[in-house]
VOMAR-643940 format. One line per 8 residues: number of its first residue (from 0); their letters; for each residue x, y, z of N, C-alpha, C. Coordinates in Angstrom, 1 decimal, padded with zeros to 4 digits. Last residue first. Layout:
// residues N
NUM = A = X/Y/Z/X/Y/Z/X/Y/Z  ...
//
This chain:
// residues 297
296 = PQCAKWTQ = -020.9/057.2/015.5/-020.8/057.5/016.7/-021.2/057.2/017.5  -019.7/054.6/013.2/-021.0/055.6/013.5/-020.5/055.9/014.9  -018.6/052.1/012.2/-017.8/053.5/011.5/-019.0/055.0/012.8  -019.8/050.6/012.5/-018.5/050.3/013.6/-017.8/051.6/013.8  -021.3/051.1/010.4/-022.1/050.5/011.6/-021.5/050.5/012.6  -019.7/048.7/008.3/-020.8/051.2/009.1/-021.1/051.4/010.4  -018.5/047.4/008.9/-018.3/048.0/009.0/-018.3/050.0/009.2  -021.2/045.6/009.0/-020.4/046.0/010.0/-019.9/047.0/010.4
288 = QLARLTLT = -021.6/046.0/005.9/-022.8/046.1/006.9/-021.9/047.1/008.0  -020.0/045.3/004.6/-019.8/046.4/004.6/-020.7/047.3/005.5  -019.7/042.6/005.3/-019.1/043.1/006.3/-019.0/045.1/005.8  -021.9/041.5/004.0/-022.3/041.9/005.8/-021.3/043.0/005.8  -021.3/042.6/000.8/-022.6/042.8/002.1/-022.6/043.2/003.6  -019.4/040.7/000.9/-019.3/041.3/000.8/-020.3/042.5/000.8  -021.0/038.1/001.7/-019.9/038.5/002.3/-019.5/039.9/002.3  -022.8/038.1/-000.7/-023.0/037.9/000.9/-022.3/038.0/002.1
280 = YVMDRRYS = -021.2/037.8/-002.4/-021.8/039.1/-002.2/-022.6/038.7/-001.1  -019.5/036.2/-002.1/-019.1/037.1/-002.1/-020.2/038.1/-002.1  -021.1/034.2/-002.2/-020.8/034.2/-001.2/-020.2/035.2/-000.9  -021.8/033.3/-004.9/-023.1/033.9/-004.0/-022.4/034.5/-002.6  -019.5/032.3/-005.9/-019.2/033.8/-006.9/-021.0/034.3/-005.3  -019.1/029.9/-004.8/-018.1/031.4/-004.1/-018.3/032.9/-005.1  -021.1/029.1/-006.2/-021.0/029.5/-004.7/-020.4/030.3/-004.0  -020.2/028.6/-008.2/-021.2/029.4/-008.8/-021.6/029.8/-006.9
272 = ESARIDNI = -017.6/027.4/-008.0/-017.4/028.8/-009.0/-018.9/029.2/-008.2  -018.0/024.9/-005.0/-018.2/025.9/-006.7/-017.2/027.2/-006.6  -014.9/024.4/-002.7/-016.1/024.8/-003.0/-017.0/025.3/-004.7  -013.1/022.9/-001.9/-013.6/023.3/-001.6/-015.0/024.2/-002.2  -012.8/021.5/-004.5/-013.0/020.6/-004.2/-013.1/020.9/-002.7  -013.3/023.6/-007.3/-012.4/023.2/-006.2/-012.6/022.1/-005.2  -014.1/026.0/-009.6/-014.5/025.0/-008.7/-012.9/024.0/-008.4  -013.0/029.9/-009.5/-013.1/028.3/-009.7/-013.7/027.5/-009.1
264 = PKCSQRAI = -013.8/033.0/-009.7/-013.3/031.9/-008.9/-013.3/030.7/-009.6  -013.4/036.1/-010.3/-013.4/034.8/-011.0/-012.4/033.2/-010.5  -014.7/039.0/-009.3/-014.3/038.0/-008.5/-014.3/036.8/-009.9  -016.8/041.4/-010.5/-015.9/041.0/-010.5/-015.3/039.8/-010.3  -019.5/040.5/-009.9/-019.6/040.5/-010.6/-018.2/040.3/-011.3  -019.4/041.0/-007.1/-019.5/039.5/-007.0/-019.3/039.3/-009.0  -018.9/043.6/-006.9/-017.8/042.5/-006.2/-018.6/041.4/-006.9  -021.7/044.4/-008.1/-020.4/044.5/-008.2/-019.4/043.6/-008.2
256 = EAADEFSS = -023.6/043.4/-005.7/-023.1/042.7/-006.5/-022.1/043.8/-007.7  -022.2/045.1/-003.3/-021.7/043.4/-003.0/-022.1/043.4/-004.5  -022.9/047.7/-004.3/-021.5/046.9/-004.6/-021.3/045.7/-004.2  -026.0/046.9/-003.8/-025.0/047.4/-005.4/-024.1/046.9/-005.4  -025.6/047.2/-001.5/-026.1/045.9/-002.3/-026.1/045.7/-003.2  -025.0/049.6/-000.8/-024.0/048.3/-000.5/-024.8/047.3/-001.1  -026.7/051.0/-001.4/-025.9/051.1/-002.6/-024.9/050.1/-001.6  -029.3/049.9/000.0/-029.5/050.7/-001.3/-027.7/050.3/-002.1
248 = ESIPQDAL = -028.5/051.0/001.7/-028.5/050.0/001.9/-028.5/049.5/000.9  -026.0/054.0/001.9/-027.2/053.6/002.1/-027.5/052.4/002.0  -024.1/057.3/001.5/-024.1/055.7/002.3/-025.6/055.1/002.6  -024.6/059.0/-001.8/-025.0/058.5/-000.3/-024.7/057.1/000.4  -021.6/058.2/-004.1/-023.5/058.4/-003.3/-023.6/058.0/-002.0  -018.9/058.1/-004.2/-019.7/059.3/-004.5/-021.0/059.4/-004.5  -018.1/055.6/-002.8/-017.8/057.0/-002.3/-018.4/058.6/-003.1  -019.2/053.8/-003.8/-019.5/054.0/-002.2/-019.0/055.8/-002.2
240 = LAQVEEVI = -017.5/053.5/-006.5/-019.8/053.7/-005.9/-019.4/054.6/-004.9  -014.6/053.2/-005.8/-015.5/054.8/-006.8/-017.5/054.8/-006.6  -015.2/050.5/-004.5/-014.4/051.3/-004.1/-015.1/052.9/-004.5  -016.0/049.1/-006.7/-017.0/049.1/-005.4/-015.9/050.3/-005.1  -013.8/049.8/-008.7/-015.3/049.8/-009.0/-015.8/050.1/-007.4  -012.2/048.2/-007.5/-012.2/049.6/-007.3/-012.8/050.3/-007.8  -011.3/046.2/-005.1/-012.8/046.0/-006.1/-012.8/047.6/-006.5  -009.0/044.2/-005.5/-008.5/045.2/-005.2/-010.6/046.2/-006.0
232 = IVTPAVAS = -008.2/040.4/-005.3/-008.7/041.4/-006.5/-009.3/042.7/-005.1  -005.0/038.4/-005.0/-006.4/039.4/-004.3/-006.5/040.5/-004.8  -005.4/035.8/-007.8/-004.4/037.2/-006.9/-005.8/038.2/-006.1  -007.0/034.4/-008.9/-005.5/034.1/-009.2/-004.6/035.0/-007.9  -010.1/034.1/-007.2/-009.0/035.1/-008.2/-007.8/034.1/-008.6  -010.5/034.2/-004.6/-011.9/034.1/-005.9/-010.8/034.5/-006.9  -009.0/034.2/-001.8/-010.1/033.1/-002.9/-010.8/032.9/-004.0  -010.9/037.7/-001.4/-009.7/036.8/-001.2/-010.1/035.4/-001.8
224 = LAIRFRFG = -011.1/041.6/-002.1/-011.9/039.5/-002.4/-010.7/038.4/-002.2  -011.2/044.0/-000.2/-010.0/042.9/-001.3/-011.6/041.5/-001.1  -011.9/047.6/-000.5/-012.6/046.1/-000.5/-011.6/045.4/-001.0  -012.3/051.0/001.2/-011.7/049.7/000.7/-012.2/048.5/000.3  -014.2/053.6/001.5/-014.0/052.7/001.5/-012.8/051.6/000.4  -014.3/056.7/002.9/-014.0/056.1/001.5/-014.1/054.8/002.4  -016.5/059.3/003.3/-016.2/057.8/003.7/-015.8/058.0/002.4  -018.8/060.9/001.8/-017.8/062.2/003.2/-017.2/060.3/003.8
216 = SPLADDPH = -019.5/060.9/-000.5/-020.4/060.4/001.0/-020.1/060.8/002.4  -017.6/062.9/-001.6/-019.4/063.3/-001.9/-020.0/062.5/-000.8  -014.9/063.5/-000.3/-015.3/063.0/-001.3/-017.3/063.1/-000.8  -013.8/065.2/001.7/-013.7/065.5/000.6/-014.4/064.7/000.0  -014.0/063.8/004.2/-014.7/065.3/003.8/-014.9/065.8/002.2  -013.9/060.5/005.2/-013.3/061.5/004.2/-014.1/062.8/003.5  -013.4/057.9/007.1/-014.2/059.5/006.9/-013.1/060.1/005.9  -012.8/054.8/006.8/-012.6/056.0/007.3/-013.2/057.4/006.3
208 = ALVTVAVA = -013.4/051.5/006.0/-013.3/052.3/005.5/-012.6/053.5/006.8  -011.8/047.9/004.6/-011.3/048.8/005.8/-012.5/050.2/004.9  -013.0/045.0/004.4/-013.1/046.2/004.4/-012.7/047.3/004.7  -012.1/041.7/002.2/-011.6/042.1/004.1/-012.2/043.4/003.3  -013.7/038.0/002.1/-013.7/040.1/001.7/-012.8/040.4/002.9  -013.2/035.3/000.8/-013.3/035.8/001.9/-012.9/037.0/001.1  -013.7/031.1/000.6/-013.9/033.1/-000.2/-013.6/033.9/001.8  -012.6/029.6/001.4/-012.7/029.5/000.4/-013.7/030.4/-000.5
200 = ALDALKNR = -009.8/029.4/003.6/-010.9/030.1/003.0/-011.6/029.5/001.6  -008.4/025.9/004.9/-008.3/027.6/004.0/-009.7/027.6/003.2  -009.3/025.9/007.9/-009.4/025.4/007.0/-009.0/026.4/006.4  -008.8/025.6/011.3/-007.7/025.8/010.5/-008.0/025.0/008.7  -011.8/025.5/012.1/-011.4/025.1/012.9/-010.2/024.6/011.4  -014.6/025.4/011.1/-014.6/027.0/011.4/-013.2/026.8/012.3  -015.2/024.0/007.3/-015.2/024.3/008.6/-014.6/025.5/009.6  -015.0/025.2/004.7/-015.7/024.4/005.1/-015.8/023.5/006.5
192 = GICLYTGK = -015.4/028.7/005.0/-014.5/027.9/004.6/-015.5/026.2/004.7  -015.5/032.9/004.9/-016.3/031.2/004.9/-015.2/029.7/004.0  -015.0/035.3/006.8/-013.8/034.3/005.5/-015.0/033.2/005.8  -014.2/039.0/006.9/-015.1/038.1/007.3/-014.3/036.9/005.8  -013.1/041.7/008.7/-012.6/040.3/007.8/-013.2/039.3/008.1  -013.2/045.0/008.7/-013.7/043.5/009.2/-013.2/042.9/008.2  -012.9/048.4/010.2/-012.8/047.4/008.9/-013.3/045.7/009.6  -012.2/052.0/010.3/-012.4/050.9/011.6/-012.9/050.0/010.3
184 = QQAPPLPF = -010.1/054.7/011.1/-010.4/053.8/010.2/-011.0/053.0/011.1  -009.6/057.1/012.1/-011.2/056.2/012.6/-011.7/055.6/011.5  -006.7/058.2/010.7/-007.8/058.2/011.7/-009.0/057.3/011.3  -004.8/056.0/008.8/-006.3/057.0/008.8/-006.9/057.3/010.0  -002.4/054.4/009.8/-003.8/054.0/009.2/-004.0/055.9/009.0  001.4/054.6/009.1/-000.1/054.5/010.2/-001.4/054.8/009.5  002.3/051.5/006.7/001.8/053.6/007.0/000.9/053.4/008.6  003.8/049.1/007.6/003.0/050.0/007.4/003.0/051.0/007.5
176 = YISTVIEG = 006.0/046.9/006.5/006.3/048.0/007.2/004.9/048.3/006.8  007.5/043.6/006.9/006.5/044.3/006.0/006.6/045.7/006.9  011.7/042.5/006.4/010.0/042.9/007.2/009.4/043.5/006.3  012.8/041.2/004.5/013.6/041.1/005.7/012.8/041.6/006.6  012.4/039.1/001.5/011.6/039.8/002.7/011.9/039.7/003.8  015.3/037.7/-000.4/014.2/037.6/000.2/013.5/038.9/000.7  017.0/037.4/-003.7/015.9/038.0/-002.7/015.5/037.2/-001.5  018.0/035.0/-005.1/018.7/035.1/-004.3/017.8/036.8/-003.2
168 = ISLATKGP = 016.0/035.8/-007.7/016.9/035.1/-007.7/017.4/035.3/-006.4  013.0/038.1/-006.9/013.8/037.9/-007.8/015.0/036.4/-006.8  009.8/038.7/-006.4/010.6/038.3/-005.5/012.3/037.7/-006.5  006.8/038.9/-007.0/007.4/039.9/-007.1/009.7/040.0/-006.6  005.8/035.6/-006.8/006.1/037.0/-006.2/006.9/037.7/-007.1  003.6/033.3/-006.9/004.1/033.6/-007.2/004.4/034.9/-007.1  001.3/031.5/-005.7/002.7/031.3/-005.7/003.2/031.6/-006.4  -000.9/032.8/-008.5/-000.5/031.6/-007.6/001.3/031.2/-007.1
160 = GIFFDNLA = 001.3/035.9/-009.3/000.0/034.9/-009.4/000.2/033.7/-008.2  001.9/038.0/-007.9/002.0/037.7/-009.7/001.1/037.0/-010.0  002.2/040.8/-005.6/001.8/039.0/-006.2/001.2/039.3/-007.7  002.6/042.5/-005.5/004.1/041.9/-005.0/003.9/040.6/-005.3  001.9/045.7/-005.2/002.1/044.9/-006.9/003.2/043.6/-006.3  000.3/045.9/-003.0/-000.9/045.9/-004.6/000.5/045.2/-005.1  002.9/046.4/-001.7/002.0/044.7/-001.7/001.1/044.5/-002.6  005.0/047.7/-002.8/004.3/047.5/-002.7/003.6/046.3/-002.1
152 = VTRMGTPG = 008.6/047.4/-002.4/008.1/046.7/-003.5/005.7/046.9/-002.5  012.0/048.5/-001.9/010.7/048.2/-001.3/009.9/047.9/-002.5  015.4/046.6/-002.1/014.8/047.8/-002.4/012.7/047.2/-001.7  019.3/046.4/-002.2/017.8/046.8/-000.9/016.3/047.3/-002.1  020.8/044.7/-003.5/020.8/045.7/-002.6/019.7/045.9/-002.2  021.4/042.8/-005.0/022.0/043.9/-005.7/021.3/045.1/-004.8  021.2/040.2/-003.6/022.4/040.7/-004.5/022.6/041.9/-005.1  019.0/042.0/-001.1/019.2/040.8/-002.6/020.7/041.3/-002.8
144 = VIIAKGQY = 015.5/042.9/000.8/017.4/042.1/000.0/017.5/041.8/-000.8  012.8/044.6/000.9/013.7/043.6/-000.1/015.1/043.7/000.4  010.0/044.9/002.2/011.0/045.6/002.4/012.4/043.8/002.4  007.0/045.0/001.3/007.7/044.3/001.6/009.0/045.3/001.5  004.1/047.6/002.7/005.2/047.6/002.2/006.2/046.1/002.1  000.7/047.8/002.9/001.3/047.1/003.1/002.6/047.4/002.4  -002.1/049.1/002.9/-001.2/049.4/002.6/001.0/049.4/002.7  -004.3/047.7/004.3/-003.4/048.5/005.2/-002.2/049.3/004.3
136 = LISPGITD = -004.2/046.2/001.6/-005.8/047.2/002.7/-005.5/048.1/003.3  -002.1/044.6/002.4/-002.9/045.6/000.8/-003.6/046.5/001.4  -003.0/043.4/004.4/-002.0/043.1/004.1/-002.1/044.4/003.3  -005.7/042.0/004.1/-005.5/043.5/004.6/-004.1/043.9/004.8  -004.7/040.0/001.9/-006.1/041.5/002.1/-005.4/042.4/002.6  -003.4/038.6/003.3/-002.7/039.3/002.0/-003.7/040.1/001.9  -004.0/036.9/005.1/-003.4/038.1/005.5/-003.2/038.5/004.0  -004.8/034.0/004.3/-005.9/035.1/004.9/-005.2/036.6/005.2
128 = GCPSANCL = -004.7/033.3/000.7/-003.4/033.2/001.9/-004.5/034.7/002.7  -005.6/032.2/-001.2/-006.2/032.1/-000.1/-005.9/032.8/001.2  -003.9/031.9/-003.1/-004.8/033.1/-003.2/-005.8/033.4/-002.6  -000.4/032.8/-001.5/-001.3/031.8/-002.1/-002.4/032.6/-002.4  002.5/033.3/-001.2/001.3/033.9/-002.3/-000.3/033.0/-002.6  003.8/032.9/000.4/003.7/031.8/000.0/002.6/032.1/-001.0  004.7/035.6/001.4/005.6/035.1/000.3/005.1/033.9/-000.4  002.5/035.7/003.3/002.9/036.8/002.1/003.3/035.9/001.5
120 = NGVLTARN = 003.2/033.8/005.1/002.4/034.1/004.8/002.3/034.3/003.2  005.7/034.8/006.5/006.3/033.8/005.1/005.0/033.4/004.0  005.3/037.1/007.1/006.2/037.2/006.2/005.8/036.2/005.2  003.8/036.3/009.4/003.3/037.2/008.0/003.8/037.1/006.7  004.4/032.4/010.0/005.2/034.6/010.2/003.8/035.0/009.4  004.0/030.0/012.6/004.2/030.7/011.0/004.1/032.0/010.8  004.6/028.9/014.3/005.4/028.5/013.8/005.8/029.9/013.0  002.6/029.2/016.1/003.8/029.9/016.7/004.3/029.3/016.3
112 = RLQYGGVH = 000.1/028.3/014.7/000.7/030.7/014.8/002.2/030.9/015.4  000.2/026.2/015.4/000.4/026.3/014.1/001.0/028.3/013.8  -001.3/026.3/018.2/000.4/025.4/017.8/000.6/026.4/016.3  -003.6/027.3/016.4/-002.7/028.3/017.8/-001.0/027.3/018.1  -004.4/026.8/013.8/-004.6/027.1/015.2/-003.5/027.4/016.0  -004.7/028.5/010.0/-004.1/027.6/011.0/-004.7/027.2/012.6  -005.8/031.6/010.7/-004.3/031.4/009.9/-003.9/029.6/011.0  -007.7/033.5/012.1/-008.5/032.3/011.1/-006.8/031.4/010.2
104 = RAALGLVP = -005.6/035.0/012.4/-006.5/034.7/013.8/-007.1/033.4/013.3  -005.5/036.8/011.0/-004.2/036.0/011.6/-004.7/035.1/012.0  -007.6/038.4/010.6/-007.4/037.7/009.8/-006.4/036.8/010.4  -007.0/040.1/013.2/-009.0/039.0/013.0/-008.2/038.6/012.0  -004.6/041.8/012.6/-005.0/040.4/013.6/-006.1/039.8/013.3  -006.5/043.2/010.3/-004.8/042.2/010.6/-004.9/041.4/011.3  -007.6/044.6/012.3/-008.6/043.7/011.2/-007.2/042.7/010.3  -006.1/046.3/013.9/-007.3/045.0/014.0/-007.4/043.8/013.0
96 = YHTQIEKS = -003.6/048.9/013.6/-003.9/047.4/012.7/-005.1/045.9/012.9  -004.2/049.7/016.5/-003.9/050.0/015.0/-004.3/049.6/013.4  -005.0/048.1/018.2/-004.7/049.5/018.3/-004.9/050.0/016.9  -003.3/045.2/017.8/-004.6/045.2/018.0/-005.3/046.7/018.0  -001.0/046.5/016.6/-002.3/045.3/016.3/-003.2/045.5/016.4  000.1/047.6/019.0/-000.1/048.4/017.7/-000.9/047.8/017.4  -000.1/045.5/021.1/-001.3/046.3/021.2/-001.1/047.1/020.4  000.1/041.7/019.9/001.1/042.9/019.6/-000.3/044.0/020.0
88 = AILQNLNV = -001.1/039.3/019.8/-001.3/040.3/020.7/-000.8/041.4/020.6  -000.6/039.2/016.7/-001.6/039.5/016.9/-002.4/039.9/019.0  001.7/038.8/016.3/001.5/039.3/015.9/-000.5/040.0/016.4  002.1/036.3/018.2/003.1/037.5/018.9/002.2/038.6/018.1  000.4/034.5/015.9/000.7/034.4/017.5/001.0/036.4/017.9  002.8/034.8/013.9/001.2/035.1/013.7/000.5/035.3/014.9  006.3/035.6/014.6/004.9/034.7/014.0/004.1/035.4/014.8  009.0/037.1/012.8/008.0/037.3/014.3/007.0/036.8/013.6
80 = AAGVNLGM = 010.7/036.8/010.7/010.6/036.0/011.7/009.1/036.5/013.4  010.4/039.7/009.2/010.1/037.8/008.8/009.5/036.9/009.6  009.5/042.9/011.1/009.8/041.3/011.5/009.0/040.6/010.2  007.0/045.1/010.8/006.7/043.0/011.2/008.1/042.7/010.5  006.5/047.7/011.6/007.3/047.3/010.8/007.6/045.8/011.7  004.4/050.7/011.1/004.8/050.0/011.9/005.6/048.2/011.7  004.6/054.8/012.2/003.7/053.3/011.1/004.6/051.6/012.0  005.4/057.4/011.9/005.9/056.5/011.4/004.9/055.6/010.6
72 = KSEFSLTK = 004.3/058.4/014.4/004.7/058.9/013.3/004.7/058.4/012.3  004.9/056.0/017.0/003.5/056.9/016.5/003.7/057.5/014.8  006.1/053.2/015.3/006.4/054.3/015.8/004.7/055.0/015.2  007.2/049.6/016.6/005.9/050.8/015.6/006.2/052.1/015.9  008.1/046.3/015.4/007.9/048.2/016.4/007.3/048.7/015.5  009.0/044.0/016.0/008.4/043.8/015.8/008.2/045.4/016.5  011.9/041.4/014.9/011.1/043.0/016.2/010.4/043.3/015.5  013.1/039.6/014.3/011.8/039.5/015.2/011.9/040.5/015.5
64 = FGELHSLS = 015.3/040.0/012.6/014.1/039.8/011.6/012.8/039.0/012.6  017.1/041.6/013.3/016.3/041.8/013.4/015.3/041.2/012.8  019.3/039.3/012.7/019.2/040.4/013.2/018.3/041.3/012.4  018.8/035.5/011.8/019.3/037.0/011.5/019.0/038.1/011.9  017.7/033.6/012.9/018.4/033.9/013.8/018.7/035.3/013.4  015.6/033.1/010.6/014.8/033.3/012.0/016.6/034.0/013.3  016.8/032.1/008.6/016.5/032.8/008.2/016.0/034.1/010.1  017.9/028.9/006.9/017.2/029.9/008.0/017.4/031.4/008.3
56 = VLFKPHAR = 017.4/027.5/004.1/018.9/028.2/004.9/017.9/029.5/005.6  017.7/023.8/003.0/016.4/025.0/003.2/017.8/026.7/004.6  018.6/022.4/000.2/019.0/023.1/001.5/017.9/023.8/001.5  017.2/021.3/-001.8/017.7/020.5/-000.8/018.4/021.1/000.0  013.8/021.1/-002.2/014.6/022.0/-001.8/015.6/021.2/-001.6  011.3/020.3/-003.6/012.1/019.5/-003.8/013.7/020.5/-003.5  007.7/020.8/-003.7/009.0/021.6/-003.4/009.9/020.1/-003.2  005.6/018.6/-003.7/005.5/019.8/-004.9/006.6/020.6/-004.4
48 = RDRMAVFL = 005.6/016.5/-002.0/006.7/016.3/-003.7/006.0/017.5/-004.0  004.3/016.9/000.1/003.4/016.7/-000.9/004.5/016.1/-002.3  006.9/017.4/001.7/005.9/016.2/001.8/005.4/015.4/001.0  006.8/019.7/000.1/007.7/018.6/000.5/006.8/017.4/000.6  004.1/021.4/001.5/005.1/021.2/000.2/005.9/020.4/-000.4  004.9/021.1/004.0/003.5/020.7/003.4/004.1/019.9/001.5  007.0/022.7/004.7/007.3/021.3/005.0/006.3/020.6/004.2  005.3/025.3/003.9/007.8/024.5/002.9/007.1/022.9/003.0
40 = DTGGLYPR = 004.3/025.7/005.3/003.7/025.8/004.1/005.0/025.1/003.7  005.5/026.3/008.1/004.1/025.4/007.8/003.1/025.5/006.7  008.1/027.3/008.0/007.9/026.1/007.3/006.5/025.4/007.0  009.0/029.5/009.2/008.3/028.3/010.3/008.3/027.3/009.2  011.5/030.0/007.7/011.4/030.6/008.9/010.2/030.1/009.4  014.0/029.4/005.1/013.3/029.0/005.6/012.6/030.1/007.4  014.7/029.7/001.0/014.6/030.3/002.2/013.6/030.0/003.5  015.9/027.0/-000.7/014.7/027.6/000.2/015.0/028.8/000.7
32 = AAESNETL = 017.8/026.3/-002.8/017.3/026.6/-001.9/016.4/027.1/-001.7  018.7/024.9/-005.9/018.2/023.3/-004.5/018.1/024.3/-003.5  018.5/027.3/-007.6/017.8/026.2/-008.0/017.6/025.2/-006.7  020.5/028.5/-006.3/018.8/029.4/-006.4/018.0/028.2/-006.9  022.8/029.0/-005.0/022.1/027.9/-004.9/020.5/028.0/-005.2  023.8/031.8/-005.1/024.7/030.3/-005.7/023.9/029.1/-005.4  021.3/033.1/-003.5/021.8/033.2/-004.8/022.8/032.1/-005.9  021.9/031.4/-001.2/020.9/031.9/-001.4/021.5/031.8/-002.9
24 = FQLTSELT = 024.6/032.6/000.0/024.2/031.3/-000.2/023.0/030.8/-000.9  024.3/035.4/-000.5/025.0/034.4/-001.1/024.6/033.5/-001.4  022.5/035.5/002.0/022.0/036.1/000.1/023.0/035.5/-000.5  024.2/034.4/003.7/023.2/033.7/003.4/022.0/034.6/002.5  025.8/036.7/003.9/026.6/035.2/003.1/025.5/034.3/003.3  024.4/038.9/004.7/025.4/038.6/003.3/026.0/037.1/003.5  023.7/038.1/007.5/022.6/038.3/006.2/023.4/037.9/004.8  025.4/035.4/009.3/025.2/037.1/008.5/023.6/036.7/007.6
16 = KLKVFEFD = 025.9/032.7/009.6/026.0/033.8/010.6/026.0/035.2/010.2  023.5/030.2/008.2/024.7/031.4/008.5/025.0/032.6/009.4  021.7/027.6/008.2/022.2/028.3/009.5/023.7/029.4/009.4  020.5/025.2/006.8/021.9/025.9/006.9/021.6/026.8/007.8  019.7/021.3/006.7/019.9/023.2/007.3/021.2/023.4/007.4  019.4/019.6/003.7/019.9/020.0/004.4/020.3/020.9/005.2  017.3/016.5/002.8/017.3/018.1/002.9/018.7/018.5/003.8  014.6/013.7/001.5/016.3/014.5/002.7/016.6/015.6/002.1
8 = PLRPLPNI = 011.6/014.0/002.2/012.6/014.0/001.1/014.0/014.5/002.7  009.4/013.6/005.3/009.7/015.1/003.7/011.3/013.8/004.0  007.0/010.2/004.3/007.9/011.7/004.8/008.4/012.6/004.4  003.6/010.8/002.6/005.2/010.3/002.9/006.0/011.4/004.1  000.8/010.1/002.8/001.7/011.2/003.7/002.6/010.4/003.8  -000.1/007.5/002.0/-000.6/009.0/001.0/000.3/010.1/002.0  002.2/004.7/000.4/001.3/005.4/002.2/000.8/006.9/001.0  000.5/002.0/-001.3/001.3/003.6/-001.2/001.1/004.6/000.2
0 = M = 000.9/-000.9/000.3/000.5/000.3/-000.1/000.9/001.1/-000.1
//
């Protein structure tokens, strides 16, 4: 009988002293080496023989990678090795970026989140990644280092396709930077899967909103749809609609319908295409209603 869950293939664990030597090793062994943080996605891919690295190169011990820092005038910087439970427990996250913490709670179970990291979840670039939508809407930026030096890429431009990012050979993400959110911003993250515990999202919707007196509606909304296209969809048409019209139940229903038409879902083991479309409408409407209620005095 064939074992449906075979053991991990053989690999070498590499732990170098400096960032420079780590980048050099990754560059020189680009076909055989993979950066390693928590391994929660990578080990599953290796077990299922979807990934075949010869070397796992440790990053978590490198200087600054475990740092989570906040400055009141600048924003938040999340080091690559900060795990999701640390992120959720952070007072800065709870105060200024609560929807990111809410989404992070949907990643696996508590034990897995002791290993999983925000950077790892983003770099995995799964269309159903829970933290991707909130991270984009909070205008996150990936701080990247590689053989040619350092660069910054807005997360809205970071994701190219399922499992594909803007990282080049030898590059790694050292941290994610989030600017300070607008005053009085509120939001929510809603998702649905096959069960309530530790399942990947079949559909997920993130909504953020804040007052903006320059708009006819008086509020600016941002909406992201996850798990219903190769990459997260930022629904610009909905954002324009809710900026230009008075906020009402009717405008929310119109916005939810636009979101339903904007998605590009597939049929897979977790949900059908038609079910995903219907849930985009339902979750978008519910997220808009909940966010609007939170915005009221």
